[in-house]
N, C-alpha and C positions, 0 to 999 in steps of 0.2 A: 503493500500499500504505499509506503514512504521510504525515502532514504534517510529519515530522521533516526539516528542510532537509538534514540529513547523508544521511539515506535517500534523499531526493529526488535529490540530486546523484549518488549512486551508481546509482539507478535510470536517471538519464539517461545515465551512463557506459556501462552495460550496453546500453542501447538503441543508442547510437552505435557500440559495438563490434560490435553485431549488424549495423548498416548497413554497417560496413566489412568484415564477415566474414558474408556471407550463409548460409555453411554452418552457422552456430549457429542452431539451432532454438529453444532457450531457454536462459536463464541465471538464476542468482540467487545472493546472497551470504547467508551465514549463520554464526552462531557455533557453537562446539563444543557448547554446550548445547541448540542447536536453535532459536534465536531468529533469525527471518528479518530481515535487515539491509535488504535491497533485492532486487528482481527486475524483470525487463524487463516490458514491457506485455503480452507475449503467453504468458507462462508461468502455466498454470493452478494454482490454489491447491491442487487435490487432487494434481497431479503433484509440488509441492514438498513436501507432507506425505508422500507415500509414499517420495520419495527420502530425505528426513530420517530417517525410521523405519528404513530399511534402513542408512543411514550411521551412525546411532547404535549400531546393533547391531553393526557392524562395529568401531567406535571401541572399544567395550567389550572386544572381544577383542584389538585392537591395542595397548591400554594395556599389555599384558603385555610386548610387545617394544618399548615405548618411544613408542608413539602412531603415528597415521596422518598422513602428510603429503601424499601424492598417491595418487590411486586411479582406475583406468580399467577401463571395461567395453566390450567390443566385441560388439554384439548384431547380430541380423539386419537390423534396420531402421536402425541408427545406432550412435553411440558416446555415452558419458557419462564426463565427466572431472570429477574433483573435486581441487582443489589448495589447499594451505594458502598464504595470504598473510598474513604477520605474525600476528596472532591470529584471523583469520577464515578462511572457506573460500569458494572460488568454484566453483560447479557450472555445467558447461555440457553441453548435449546438442546433438550435432552429426550431420550426414549421414555416411554410411559413407565417402564420397570426400573428406571434409574433409582439407585440408593441416594436418596436427598441428604441424609446426614452425612455420609461419606463425601459426596460432592461437596457440600457446604464446608466441610472441614478441610477439604483440599484448596479450594479457591480462596476461602477466607484466611487461609494461613499463607499460602504461596504468593498470591498476587500482592498483598500489602507488604510482604517481605521484599519482594522485587521492587516495588515502587519506592520503598525506603532507601534500598540500595542505590536505585537509579538517581534519586533526588540528591543523594550525597555526592554523586559524580557528574551530574548534569546541572548546570546553573539555572536553565530555564526549561524544564521538562515538557511543559504543555505549550510552549511558544513555539508551535510549528505551523508552517504554511501548507501543510498536506491537504489535499482536497477535501472539500466539505461537500457531502451528498444531500440534495434536495429534489423535491418533487416539483415538476413544472406546473405553474398556473398562468394561464395565458390572460392578456387583456388587449384591447384595441380602442381605437377612437383617434379623433383628429389631433388631440394632444398627447397621443401615446409615447411619441419619440422613439428613440433607439436604446434608452437606458433600461436596464433590469432593475427589479426592486427585490431586496433581501431584508431579513429582520435586523431591526436597529442594533441588537445585541451583538451581531455579527460585525457590523462596522465599528462598533465601540471596541471589540476585542481586537480587530485588525488594527486600529489606531494604536491601541497599547503595544502592539507587537512592533510597531514602527516608530515607537518614542513619541506618540502623540500625533503623528502625521495622519492626515485624512486620506483614506484610500477611496479613490475615485473611480478606478477601473479594475475589473476582475476578468479572469479567463474562465470561460464555460466550455466543459467537454461533454460530449454525449457519450453513451456507452458504444456507440457504433464508430467512435473515433474522431468525430467532427469537432472542431475547436474554433472558437472566435473570442476576440476581446470586446468587452462591453463597458460603457459607463455604468456606474452602480449608484442607486439611491435607496434610502430606506422605504420598506413599505408603508405607504400612506394610509392604508385601511388597518385601523386598530384591531379588528375582527379577524385579520388574516395573519397577525403576528404571532410567533411561537407555534406555528403549524408545521415547520419543517418544509417550507415551500420556497420557490423563487418565482417571483412574477416576471413573465417575459413577454414583450410585445410580440403580436403575432408574426410580424415581419422577421423578427429574429429567430423565432421558432421554425419559420419556413427555410431560412437560411441554413439552420443546423439540422433540418429535417427531424425535428422532435415534436411530440404532441403532448397535449395537456395530460397530467397524470403520470408521465414517464420521468424516470430520475436522471438527473445530470450531476456532474461533479463541477465544483467551482473552486477557485482560489484566488486570493488578491494578487494584484500586480503591484510590486513594491512602488511606493510613491517617489 
């Protein structure tokens, strides 16, 4: 996912956890803002994007009662667990017959230990410009322009990354490999914030050959 040594170390950690716990089908680590920190080698990007979109909708409601720390879904084909570790979240998808106590003991010991070790070696562990995955929401109109819109929290985070400088341009990449650079603004509709989406003018979508509801990867262009 990234050339960031911090992310690579966590990715290797998730892969090793999966080797120890074969009941884990996929796993990844992300921030509350929806930034993917690391994922194992077999987790599909579209799976991550859909999970993040659902999680961000839940956290928006959970903020009213003090936030969301742990969350589990028991489905017909397996289970999904999301747990908070320090300032990040770990998501795991397992088989239905997985030993939850064993999995919890492994993940809640190994991951925090690795994080603590990495934070002692890397000065800015989460300050990475690795791609952010979002779902496309389209808009059009006479004043649509060519700028895309993202959540204000992303713009704030990127600004902090670059010492307070404002990020005005991002690179958008589709899963088909098409890329383009676009001017970026914050989402102007409060009801669409923290939904894990990127609002893109229809003309930009046509250029990239991407449709509403499809995932794309974005990253800031250094100011």
